[in-house]
DRENVEXFI-94835 format. One record per residue (C-alpha): residue number from 1; x, y, z; residue in one letter. Coordinates in pm, 1 decimal, always signed. Example, Ala and Ser with C-alpha at 12.3 -4.5 7.8 and 13.67 -1.06 7.14 Angstrom:
<voro n="1" east="+1230.0" north="-450.0" up="+780.0" res="A"/>
<voro n="2" east="+1367.0" north="-106.0" up="+714.0" res="S"/>
This chain:
<voro n="1" east="+1274.5" north="+1392.2" up="+2970.5" res="M"/>
<voro n="2" east="+935.1" north="+1365.8" up="+3108.8" res="K"/>
<voro n="3" east="+806.2" north="+1033.6" up="+2937.0" res="H"/>
<voro n="4" east="+1085.0" north="+802.8" up="+2862.2" res="P"/>
<voro n="5" east="+844.7" north="+514.3" up="+2861.7" res="A"/>
<voro n="6" east="+665.8" north="+684.6" up="+2569.1" res="A"/>
<voro n="7" east="+1019.9" north="+745.7" up="+2375.6" res="L"/>
<voro n="8" east="+1077.9" north="+357.5" up="+2413.0" res="F"/>
<voro n="9" east="+743.5" north="+260.5" up="+2284.9" res="V"/>
<voro n="10" east="+756.4" north="+487.1" up="+1985.4" res="F"/>
<voro n="11" east="+1118.1" north="+368.3" up="+1930.1" res="M"/>
<voro n="12" east="+1020.8" north="+8.2" up="+1966.4" res="A"/>
<voro n="13" east="+736.2" north="+46.7" up="+1744.3" res="A"/>
<voro n="14" east="+928.9" north="+212.2" up="+1475.7" res="A"/>
<voro n="15" east="+1211.5" north="-65.3" up="+1473.7" res="L"/>
<voro n="16" east="+1042.0" north="-306.1" up="+1243.1" res="P"/>
<voro n="17" east="+1004.6" north="-12.0" up="+999.1" res="F"/>
<voro n="18" east="+1341.0" north="+86.6" up="+997.6" res="A"/>
<voro n="19" east="+1444.9" north="-277.8" up="+956.8" res="A"/>
<voro n="20" east="+1233.3" north="-352.7" up="+647.1" res="S"/>
<voro n="21" east="+1356.2" north="-24.4" up="+502.3" res="A"/>
<voro n="22" east="+1687.1" north="-145.2" up="+527.3" res="Q"/>
<voro n="23" east="+1647.7" north="-464.3" up="+359.6" res="S"/>
<voro n="24" east="+1488.9" north="-278.6" up="+24.6" res="L"/>
<voro n="25" east="+1719.5" north="-267.4" up="-289.0" res="S"/>
<voro n="26" east="+1792.7" north="+65.3" up="-426.0" res="P"/>
<voro n="27" east="+1525.5" north="+20.8" up="-683.0" res="Q"/>
<voro n="28" east="+1261.7" north="-87.1" up="-414.8" res="Q"/>
<voro n="29" east="+1351.1" north="+204.3" up="-187.2" res="A"/>
<voro n="30" east="+1295.8" north="+455.1" up="-471.5" res="H"/>
<voro n="31" east="+984.5" north="+284.3" up="-554.7" res="G"/>
<voro n="32" east="+851.0" north="+328.7" up="-191.0" res="R"/>
<voro n="33" east="+938.6" north="+710.5" up="-198.6" res="Q"/>
<voro n="34" east="+742.7" north="+760.5" up="-531.3" res="I"/>
<voro n="35" east="+451.9" north="+514.1" up="-384.8" res="M"/>
<voro n="36" east="+432.4" north="+708.3" up="-71.1" res="T"/>
<voro n="37" east="+408.0" north="+1054.8" up="-289.6" res="Q"/>
<voro n="38" east="+167.5" north="+951.7" up="-528.5" res="N"/>
<voro n="39" east="-17.8" north="+648.9" up="-467.5" res="C"/>
<voro n="40" east="-78.7" north="+630.7" up="-82.3" res="N"/>
<voro n="41" east="-372.2" north="+859.5" up="-63.3" res="V"/>
<voro n="42" east="-589.3" north="+659.9" up="-282.7" res="C"/>
<voro n="43" east="-422.7" north="+284.0" up="-211.8" res="H"/>
<voro n="44" east="-388.1" north="+284.4" up="+175.9" res="L"/>
<voro n="45" east="-668.7" north="+305.6" up="+435.1" res="P"/>
<voro n="46" east="-653.5" north="+653.8" up="+622.1" res="G"/>
<voro n="47" east="-711.6" north="+451.8" up="+917.9" res="N"/>
<voro n="48" east="-663.9" north="+56.3" up="+989.6" res="P"/>
<voro n="49" east="-978.9" north="-110.3" up="+879.0" res="G"/>
<voro n="50" east="-1124.2" north="+173.7" up="+658.0" res="N"/>
<voro n="51" east="-1181.0" north="+122.8" up="+280.2" res="A"/>
<voro n="52" east="-951.8" north="+263.3" up="+29.3" res="T"/>
<voro n="53" east="-1053.6" north="+447.5" up="-277.6" res="Y"/>
<voro n="54" east="-868.4" north="+208.8" up="-492.5" res="G"/>
<voro n="55" east="-761.6" north="-146.7" up="-452.4" res="P"/>
<voro n="56" east="-443.4" north="-213.1" up="-201.1" res="P"/>
<voro n="57" east="-101.7" north="-228.3" up="-390.2" res="L"/>
<voro n="58" east="+91.2" north="-566.5" up="-268.0" res="N"/>
<voro n="59" east="+250.7" north="-815.4" up="-441.9" res="K"/>
<voro n="60" east="-96.3" north="-956.4" up="-544.3" res="G"/>
<voro n="61" east="-203.3" north="-646.4" up="-714.6" res="A"/>
<voro n="62" east="-299.0" north="-689.8" up="-1123.9" res="A"/>
<voro n="63" east="-299.1" north="-1069.0" up="-1045.1" res="N"/>
<voro n="64" east="+81.6" north="-1055.5" up="-986.2" res="G"/>
<voro n="65" east="+154.4" north="-931.0" up="-1354.7" res="D"/>
<voro n="66" east="+382.7" north="-698.3" up="-1387.5" res="D"/>
<voro n="67" east="+326.8" north="-593.0" up="-1740.1" res="K"/>
<voro n="68" east="-44.8" north="-552.6" up="-1656.6" res="L"/>
<voro n="69" east="+45.2" north="-321.8" up="-1377.4" res="M"/>
<voro n="70" east="+261.5" north="-117.5" up="-1561.9" res="K"/>
<voro n="71" east="-7.0" north="-68.0" up="-1818.9" res="E"/>
<voro n="72" east="-275.6" north="+37.0" up="-1552.1" res="V"/>
<voro n="73" east="-30.1" north="+292.2" up="-1373.5" res="I"/>
<voro n="74" east="+75.4" north="+432.9" up="-1736.5" res="Q"/>
<voro n="75" east="-298.7" north="+442.4" up="-1868.5" res="N"/>
<voro n="76" east="-510.5" north="+448.8" up="-1571.8" res="G"/>
<voro n="77" east="-821.5" north="+306.0" up="-1525.4" res="L"/>
<voro n="78" east="-1177.4" north="+467.1" up="-1487.2" res="V"/>
<voro n="79" east="-1137.2" north="+612.2" up="-1144.4" res="R"/>
<voro n="80" east="-745.1" north="+628.0" up="-1151.1" res="M"/>
<voro n="81" east="-522.7" north="+877.2" up="-1389.8" res="P"/>
<voro n="82" east="-277.5" north="+769.4" up="-1588.2" res="G"/>
<voro n="83" east="+77.0" north="+842.4" up="-1467.3" res="W"/>
<voro n="84" east="+271.9" north="+811.1" up="-1811.8" res="K"/>
<voro n="85" east="+300.9" north="+1203.3" up="-1827.7" res="Y"/>
<voro n="86" east="+432.7" north="+1227.2" up="-1487.1" res="A"/>
<voro n="87" east="+650.8" north="+929.7" up="-1434.6" res="L"/>
<voro n="88" east="+916.3" north="+793.4" up="-1624.8" res="K"/>
<voro n="89" east="+927.1" north="+431.1" up="-1714.0" res="D"/>
<voro n="90" east="+1207.3" north="+334.8" up="-1456.9" res="S"/>
<voro n="91" east="+1013.0" north="+511.8" up="-1205.5" res="D"/>
<voro n="92" east="+706.6" north="+318.1" up="-1263.5" res="I"/>
<voro n="93" east="+928.1" north="-54.1" up="-1262.5" res="D"/>
<voro n="94" east="+1060.6" north="+102.2" up="-914.4" res="D"/>
<voro n="95" east="+700.9" north="+138.8" up="-782.4" res="I"/>
<voro n="96" east="+611.0" north="-219.4" up="-908.4" res="I"/>
<voro n="97" east="+931.2" north="-372.3" up="-756.3" res="A"/>
<voro n="98" east="+854.8" north="-212.6" up="-439.5" res="Y"/>
<voro n="99" east="+475.9" north="-329.0" up="-456.6" res="A"/>
<voro n="100" east="+614.7" north="-687.7" up="-481.2" res="R"/>
<voro n="101" east="+773.0" north="-669.8" up="-137.7" res="T"/>
<voro n="102" east="+407.9" north="-591.6" up="+31.5" res="L"/>
<voro n="103" east="+225.0" north="-872.6" up="+199.8" res="P"/>
<voro n="104" east="-136.6" north="-952.5" up="+74.4" res="L"/>
<voro n="105" east="-343.6" north="-777.8" up="+315.9" res="T"/>
<voro n="106" east="-605.4" north="-948.0" up="+514.6" res="V"/>
<voro n="107" east="-968.4" north="-844.0" up="+489.9" res="P"/>
<voro n="108" east="-1135.8" north="-701.6" up="+791.1" res="P"/>
<voro n="109" east="-1370.0" north="-935.3" up="+966.8" res="P"/>
<voro n="110" east="-1741.3" north="-926.3" up="+841.2" res="P"/>
<voro n="111" east="-1967.2" north="-676.1" up="+1022.2" res="A"/>
<voro n="112" east="-2150.3" north="-821.6" up="+1321.5" res="A"/>
<voro n="113" east="-2519.3" north="-899.4" up="+1260.3" res="R"/>
<voro n="114" east="-2764.8" north="-694.2" up="+1453.9" res="R"/>
<voro n="115" east="-2932.3" north="-882.2" up="+1697.9" res="A"/>
<voro n="116" east="-3255.2" north="-1035.4" up="+1536.9" res="G"/>
<voro n="117" east="-3180.4" north="-960.0" up="+1190.0" res="A"/>
<voro n="118" east="-3194.2" north="-1254.8" up="+955.0" res="T"/>
<voro n="119" east="-2941.9" north="-1322.4" up="+693.0" res="P"/>
<voro n="120" east="-3051.4" north="-1219.8" up="+331.6" res="A"/>
<voro n="121" east="-3114.0" north="-1511.6" up="+94.1" res="E"/>
């Protein structure tokens, strides 16, 4: 093998993800699979720090209200399609169960001010 150090770094980086996947219940693991297939395009940034098209999905989504989150997933919003014809109720429940395991995201730091710029009042 040409680069054993690169393999070691890759395996070390992947270890936390493998450990977290093992601690999920079957319902949460199924929700993770569905979320990866259907939701990540709009609800996860393409690159760290980038904005997303939709709000991040985590335990604080829909103010922590599972009923509200289910209604939004089923019926959609202005920029979000409804999924009630594509996903079963149990699939939506699994997505919510998985989303509730995800930590709240920390917003990126504010952009640095340009030199000499004055703050807006």
